[in-house]
C-alpha positions as CSV (number, residue, x, y, z in Angstrom):
1,M,0.0,0.0,0.0
2,R,2.8,2.4,0.9
3,A,4.5,1.7,-2.4
4,L,1.3,2.5,-4.3
5,L,0.8,5.7,-2.3
6,V,4.3,6.9,-3.2
7,W,3.8,6.1,-6.9
8,V,0.5,8.1,-6.9
9,M,2.2,11.0,-5.2
10,L,5.0,11.0,-7.8
11,W,2.5,10.8,-10.6
12,V,0.2,13.6,-9.6
13,G,3.1,15.8,-8.5
14,V,3.1,16.6,-4.8
15,P,4.6,20.1,-4.7
16,G,7.8,19.4,-2.8
17,I,8.5,16.3,-4.9
18,A,7.6,17.9,-8.2
19,A,9.8,20.9,-7.3
20,A,12.8,18.7,-6.7
21,R,12.2,16.6,-9.7
22,C,11.7,19.6,-12.0
23,D,14.5,21.8,-10.9
24,A,15.9,23.3,-14.2
25,Q,19.3,23.9,-12.6
26,V,20.8,20.6,-13.7
27,P,24.3,20.0,-15.2
28,V,24.8,20.5,-18.9
29,Q,25.9,17.2,-20.6
30,Q,27.5,16.6,-24.0
31,A,26.2,14.1,-26.6
32,E,28.9,13.1,-29.1
33,L,27.2,13.1,-32.5
34,G,29.9,12.5,-35.1
35,Q,31.5,15.9,-35.8
36,L,29.3,17.6,-33.2
37,S,29.6,17.6,-29.4
38,L,26.0,18.6,-28.6
39,A,25.2,20.3,-25.3
40,Y,21.9,19.4,-23.6
41,Q,20.1,19.3,-20.3
42,S,17.5,16.8,-19.2
43,V,15.0,18.0,-16.6
44,G,12.5,15.6,-14.9
45,A,12.1,11.9,-14.4
46,A,13.8,9.6,-16.9
47,N,10.6,7.5,-17.3
48,D,8.3,10.4,-18.0
49,P,7.3,11.2,-21.6
50,A,10.0,13.2,-23.3
51,L,9.5,16.8,-24.6
52,L,12.3,18.1,-26.8
53,L,12.7,21.9,-26.9
54,V,14.2,23.3,-30.1
55,M,15.6,26.8,-29.9
56,G,15.6,29.5,-32.6
57,L,18.1,31.5,-34.5
58,G,21.3,32.2,-32.5
59,G,19.6,31.1,-29.3
60,Q,20.9,28.9,-26.6
61,L,19.3,26.4,-24.3
62,I,19.4,29.0,-21.5
63,D,17.0,31.1,-23.6
64,W,14.2,28.7,-22.6
65,P,13.3,30.4,-19.3
66,D,13.8,28.1,-16.3
67,D,10.3,28.7,-14.9
68,V,8.8,27.7,-18.3
69,V,11.0,24.5,-18.4
70,E,9.9,23.7,-14.8
71,A,6.2,24.3,-15.7
72,L,6.5,21.9,-18.6
73,C,8.1,19.3,-16.4
74,R,5.4,19.6,-13.8
75,Q,2.9,18.5,-16.4
76,G,4.6,15.1,-16.3
77,F,7.3,15.6,-19.0
78,R,11.0,14.9,-19.1
79,V,12.1,18.2,-20.7
80,I,15.2,18.1,-22.9
81,R,16.6,21.4,-24.1
82,Y,19.8,21.6,-26.2
83,D,22.1,24.0,-28.0
84,N,21.7,23.8,-31.8
85,R,24.8,23.3,-33.9
86,D,26.7,26.6,-34.0
87,A,25.2,27.8,-30.7
88,G,26.1,27.9,-27.0
89,L,28.2,25.0,-25.8
90,T,27.7,22.7,-28.8
91,R,31.0,22.4,-30.6
92,W,32.3,21.2,-33.9
93,T,35.2,18.9,-34.4
94,Q,35.9,21.0,-37.5
95,P,33.5,23.9,-38.2
96,P,32.2,24.1,-41.8
97,A,33.5,26.8,-44.1
98,S,31.2,29.9,-44.3
99,A,30.2,31.9,-47.3
100,S,29.7,35.6,-47.2
101,L,26.3,36.4,-45.6
102,T,26.1,39.7,-47.4
103,L,26.6,37.9,-50.7
104,E,24.0,35.2,-49.8
105,L,21.5,37.8,-48.7
106,L,21.9,39.5,-52.1
107,R,21.4,36.1,-53.9
108,Y,18.3,35.5,-51.8
109,K,16.8,38.9,-52.7
110,L,17.5,38.2,-56.4
111,G,15.7,34.8,-56.2
112,L,19.0,32.9,-56.7
113,P,20.0,29.7,-54.8
114,V,21.7,30.3,-51.5
115,A,24.8,28.4,-50.7
116,A,24.5,27.3,-47.0
117,P,27.1,25.2,-45.1
118,Y,24.2,23.0,-43.9
119,G,20.4,23.0,-43.9
120,L,17.6,22.9,-41.5
121,T,17.2,19.2,-42.3
122,D,20.7,18.6,-40.9
123,M,19.7,20.5,-37.8
124,A,16.6,18.2,-37.5
125,D,18.9,15.2,-37.7
126,D,20.9,16.6,-34.7
127,G,17.7,16.4,-32.6
128,L,16.9,12.9,-33.8
129,Q,20.4,11.7,-33.1
130,L,20.2,13.2,-29.6
131,M,17.0,11.2,-28.9
132,D,18.7,8.1,-30.3
133,Q,21.6,8.5,-28.0
134,L,19.3,9.0,-25.0
135,G,17.4,5.9,-25.9
136,I,14.2,7.8,-26.4
137,E,11.9,6.3,-29.0
138,H,8.8,8.5,-28.8
139,F,8.8,12.1,-27.8
140,H,6.9,15.4,-28.1
141,V,8.5,18.4,-29.8
142,L,8.2,22.2,-29.1
143,G,10.1,24.5,-31.4
144,V,10.3,28.3,-31.4
145,S,10.9,30.4,-34.5
146,M,13.7,28.7,-36.5
147,G,13.4,25.9,-34.0
148,G,9.8,25.4,-35.2
149,M,11.1,25.1,-38.7
150,I,13.6,22.5,-37.6
151,A,10.7,20.7,-35.7
152,Q,8.7,20.5,-38.9
153,H,11.5,18.6,-40.6
154,L,12.0,16.5,-37.5
155,A,8.3,15.4,-37.5
156,A,8.4,14.8,-41.3
157,K,11.5,12.6,-40.9
158,A,10.2,10.5,-38.0
159,P,6.4,10.9,-37.8
160,E,6.2,7.5,-36.0
161,R,8.3,8.8,-33.2
162,V,6.9,12.3,-32.7
163,S,3.9,12.1,-30.4
164,S,2.9,15.8,-30.8
165,L,4.3,19.0,-32.3
166,T,4.0,22.5,-30.9
167,L,5.2,25.3,-33.2
168,L,5.7,28.7,-31.5
169,M,6.4,31.9,-33.5
170,S,7.3,29.9,-36.6
171,S,6.6,29.7,-40.3
172,S,6.0,27.5,-43.3
173,G,8.5,29.4,-45.3
174,A,6.0,29.9,-48.1
175,V,6.7,32.6,-50.8
176,G,4.5,35.7,-50.4
177,L,4.2,35.7,-46.6
178,P,4.9,39.1,-45.0
179,A,8.6,39.8,-44.5
180,P,10.3,41.5,-41.6
181,S,11.6,45.0,-42.0
182,A,15.1,45.4,-43.6
183,A,16.2,47.1,-40.4
184,L,15.3,44.1,-38.3
185,V,17.1,41.7,-40.7
186,Q,20.1,44.0,-40.4
187,L,20.1,43.8,-36.6
188,F,20.3,40.0,-36.9
189,A,23.0,40.1,-39.6
190,R,25.3,42.5,-37.7
191,R,25.3,40.7,-34.4
192,G,28.7,40.1,-33.0
193,A,30.6,42.9,-34.7
194,G,33.2,44.6,-32.5
195,D,34.2,44.0,-28.9
196,R,32.1,42.6,-26.0
197,D,30.5,45.8,-25.0
198,T,29.5,46.6,-28.6
199,A,28.1,43.0,-29.1
200,L,26.1,43.3,-25.9
201,Q,24.5,46.6,-26.9
202,Q,23.7,45.2,-30.3
203,Q,22.0,42.2,-28.7
204,V,20.0,44.5,-26.3
205,E,18.9,46.5,-29.4
206,L,17.8,43.3,-31.2
207,L,15.9,42.0,-28.1
208,S,14.1,45.3,-27.8
209,A,13.2,45.3,-31.5
210,L,11.8,41.7,-31.2
211,G,9.5,42.7,-28.3
212,N,6.2,44.5,-28.2
213,P,7.1,48.2,-27.9
214,R,4.0,48.8,-25.7
215,V,5.6,46.7,-23.0
216,A,8.3,48.5,-21.1
217,D,11.5,46.5,-21.1
218,D,14.0,46.5,-18.2
219,R,17.2,47.3,-20.2
220,T,19.4,46.3,-17.3
221,Q,17.7,42.9,-17.3
222,L,18.1,42.6,-21.1
223,L,21.8,43.5,-20.7
224,Q,22.2,40.8,-18.1
225,Q,20.5,38.3,-20.4
226,A,22.8,39.3,-23.3
227,A,25.9,39.1,-21.1
228,R,25.0,35.6,-19.8
229,A,24.6,34.3,-23.4
230,Y,27.7,36.1,-24.6
231,D,29.9,34.7,-21.8
232,R,28.4,31.2,-22.1
233,G,28.8,30.7,-25.9
234,F,29.4,33.7,-28.1
235,N,29.4,32.5,-31.8
236,P,28.6,35.2,-34.3
237,E,30.0,33.2,-37.2
238,G,27.7,30.3,-36.3
239,G,24.8,32.6,-36.1
240,R,25.5,33.7,-39.7
241,R,25.6,30.1,-40.8
242,Q,22.2,29.5,-39.2
243,I,20.8,32.5,-41.1
244,M,22.1,31.0,-44.4
245,A,20.4,27.7,-43.5
246,I,17.1,29.5,-43.2
247,L,17.7,31.5,-46.5
248,A,18.5,28.3,-48.4
249,E,15.4,26.6,-47.2
250,P,12.6,26.2,-49.8
251,S,8.9,26.4,-48.9
252,R,7.8,23.6,-46.6
253,V,4.2,23.7,-47.7
254,A,4.4,20.3,-49.5
255,L,6.0,18.8,-46.5
256,L,3.4,20.2,-44.1
257,N,0.6,19.0,-46.3
258,Q,1.8,15.4,-45.7
259,L,2.2,15.7,-41.9
260,R,0.0,13.5,-39.8
261,V,1.3,14.5,-36.3
262,P,-1.0,16.2,-33.7
263,T,0.0,19.9,-33.9
264,L,-0.6,23.1,-32.0
265,V,0.5,26.4,-33.7
266,V,0.9,29.4,-31.3
267,H,1.6,32.8,-32.7
268,G,1.6,36.4,-31.5
269,T,-0.5,39.1,-33.1
270,A,2.3,41.6,-32.7
271,D,5.2,39.5,-34.1
272,P,7.6,41.9,-36.0
273,L,9.8,39.2,-37.4
274,L,7.3,36.6,-38.6
275,P,4.0,38.5,-38.7
276,V,0.9,36.7,-37.6
277,M,-0.1,35.5,-41.1
278,H,2.9,33.1,-40.8
279,G,1.2,31.3,-38.0
280,V,-2.2,31.3,-39.7
281,H,-0.7,30.0,-42.9
282,L,1.3,27.3,-41.0
283,A,-1.8,26.0,-39.2
284,A,-3.8,26.0,-42.5
285,H,-1.4,23.6,-44.1
286,I,-1.1,21.0,-41.3
287,R,-4.1,18.7,-41.2
288,G,-6.0,18.7,-38.0
289,S,-3.8,21.3,-36.3
290,Q,-5.0,23.8,-33.7
291,L,-4.2,27.5,-33.9
292,R,-3.9,29.8,-30.9
293,L,-3.2,33.5,-31.4
294,I,-1.8,35.4,-28.4
295,P,-2.9,39.1,-28.5
296,G,0.1,41.4,-28.2
297,L,2.8,38.7,-28.2
298,A,5.7,39.7,-30.4
299,H,8.8,37.6,-31.2
300,R,10.1,37.4,-27.7
301,L,8.6,36.0,-24.5
302,Q,8.1,39.2,-22.5
303,E,6.9,38.7,-18.9
304,P,3.2,39.8,-19.4
305,F,2.7,37.2,-22.1
306,K,4.2,34.3,-20.2
307,A,0.9,33.3,-18.5
308,P,-1.2,33.5,-21.7
309,L,1.5,31.5,-23.6
310,L,1.6,28.7,-21.0
311,G,-2.2,28.9,-20.9
312,A,-2.2,27.9,-24.5
313,I,0.5,25.3,-24.5
314,L,0.2,23.4,-21.2
315,P,-3.4,22.1,-21.6
316,Y,-2.6,20.9,-25.1
317,L,0.6,19.1,-24.0
318,R,-1.2,17.7,-21.0
319,A,-3.9,16.3,-23.2
320,Q,-1.4,14.8,-25.6
321,R,0.4,13.2,-22.8
322,L,-2.7,11.6,-21.3
323,E,-4.6,10.8,-24.4
324,P,-2.1,10.7,-27.4
325,A,-3.8,10.8,-30.8
326,H,-3.1,7.8,-33.0
327,I,-1.2,9.2,-36.0
328,A,-3.0,7.0,-38.5
329,G,-6.4,8.2,-37.3
330,L,-5.7,11.9,-38.0
């Protein structure tokens, strides 16, 4: 009887036990994936359903807020977040050669093929190989921005393994969707120029531009966030390679039309980088998907929007964990 009671307490998540089990401050580990040494963290019980978090352009695993990771874990998930190739503490044995981003941006604007050192499909393979190495056969995926694009490929490559897909602030990459301003693109492209202080100020400027201007940002807090990321894993050249991977990517509409994975699309109505029609279009091309629009949310998780975002994501993930849809029945 005591053993049964302990099991029930663990399952429902008694606050003290859940807090200890879901502490996001766990050591970073390295997974050796051929030429990549991929940095990751695993939060939660090893036997809980896995939820893989895929970060966006230039981001690191620390850009997933710890309280969000812990909230996801308390829903009964083993939460795995990692640094993409060319980000954070993930390291190459031998980094690929880089082309000129300025030249490739020009080719992109002219409608010419972009020469990228690798593609988003390769980045999706990184996530799959990480799951292989951890011995995880089935898992849920949550991707943000570029991470959502990677997640689309991941689900297309292994639909029998992906239990559900959550796409946040992402896009189908279709031609004709609203583009970000040239000024915003330039903020991404110039990141990392100059010394540390210059790089930090550039990052603060970018973070501010990605937020909702009607929400007052604490610049000191943004500077601390930028400094933490810089000191942990500053890699401007890697960020430029990631941009080229996005530019080289064709429309994913045909791929999305074939997806049969339970999917939630979440998008902000004030997104300056990927305007809201990106989310609407994305959901329209994934059969059976759900769409949740968050009023006022931009392309960064500012504090006032954290509760609405979790309010959209957590019930969906909880339902998928408890009553997973059968892929063939979608």
